[in-house]
N, C-alpha and C positions, 0 to 999 in steps of 0.2 A: 513292550521288550524286542528288543533288536534278533535279528534270525542268525544263527551262527554262521560262521564265513562258508563252509560248504554249503548250506541250504541255500545262500544266496547265490553261489558261482553254480549250482545245479539249476535256480530258477532264471539266471541270466541265460545260461545255454540252451534252457530248453525256449525261452523266448525270441532268442535268436533263430534257432531252429525253426521256429514258426512261422517267423516273420520271413526267413528267407526262402520259405515255400509259398508264402503269399506275395513277394515281392521278388522279381527274376531280376534285379540290377543292384547296384552298389548300395548296401543300406548305409553307409556312413563309419562314425567313430562309436565305438563304446569304451569309454576308458580309454586306455593308450592304443587300442586295437581298431585296425581299419578292418569291418567286415563286408566281404564281398561274396556274392551269390555267382558260382560259376555252374555253367548250364550243364545238363547231364550226360554223360557221353552215351552215345547210340551204339549198340551191337546188334548185329545183323546174325540171327542163326538160322542155318540152313540144313535142316535133316528131314529125311522121309517118315521119321518114326514121332509121330503126334505127342506120345507121351515124352519123348526128350525135347521135343521143342515146350512144350509145358513146364516140363521140369526147369529147363534152363530158364525159363521167363521168370518163373518163380524167384530162383536164386537169384539172376541178375538183378530183378526189380528190387529184391531185399538189400542187394549191396549200392543200390543208388543209379542202377544203370537204366536207360530204356532201351527197349529190347523190341527187335522188329523178327517177326518169325516167318520162314518160307519154309515149304514142303518139297519144294525141286529148285535146282539151279536153276530153270527155264523161267518160274517164277520170281525168283530174285532178279533175274536180268530183265524181265517184262515190265518189272513195277517200279524201275525208274530211280528206286532207292538207294543203289549202291553208294551215289555220291553223298547221301547223307548218312552213313555209317562212318564210325570211328574206328571199328575192328568188326573182322566177319569170324565168327564161328562156326565151321563147315565139316559136315560129314565128309568122308570120302567116298563111301559107297552109298550112291542114291539110284533112284529110280530115273532112267534118263540120264543127262549128262552126268557126270562123275564130280567130285569136288575138286578133283586135280585139272579136269576139262575147265570147270567155272572158274579156278584161280587162274588158268593160261590165259583165259579169254581178259580176267579183268586185270593182268599186266600191263595189257594195252590200253584199255579206257580208264582203270584207277589205279595204277601201280604203286602207289603209297599206301593203299590200303593194307594196315595187318591183317593176316589171316592166321588163326589159329586151327589146324585140324583135327579130327578126331574121327574114330575108327575103333570098333568090335574087332577086329580083327589085327591081331598082332604078328606082322609079317614084315620081314627086312626089308623087300624088296619095294613095298609098298610105304613102308617109313622112308626109303632114298628115293621114290620117285616125290612123295609129299615134299619132302626137304629140297627136292631141285626145283620144284614147282614154285617154292618160297614160301616158308610158313616162317611164323615166330615162335610157336611151338607145336609140337605132334602128341595129344592125348590119347590114351588108350583107355576105352569105355571098359568098365566103369571107372570113374577118374574120382579122385576126394575134389571136392569143391572149392576147397581153399586153393589147391592148385589150379582150377579154372579161373578163379577171381584173380588170384596172383598174376597166372598169363596175363589177363586181358588188362590189367593196371600197367603192366609192363609193357603191352602192346601200345595201350592208350597216352600213356606217359611220357615215350620214348622221347 
């Protein structure tokens, strides 16, 4: 007995998803569609709050991003990973160098890196300094998960 049309499409989609995970290159054609696997976008997260780093990693991984976590601006800069990142999620108030100071340094070494600033302090002066330093989005903690995901998608797909 043949499968109902919807069940066949579901099974085909499931096979494509599993095949894309196994083969990080073009898979060819299925029906009239060309199936191409694109590399995951890398989001670096810099925050001195370990629970925020872990929560961001869980959320971003669930949405198909690769996450790199750093507890300070100094560790991020020292890692040499800044060039791998497609987007930077950056807390403004960090121990050591602030997120705004890090952004200013990155304008020289990696000026095209999109930055999303986040902070728990909702202060107009801080928001203005963040915008002047250059960010694609400014989020006030706690923020809804969908706002972060949409901001990252806009930043990496510009």
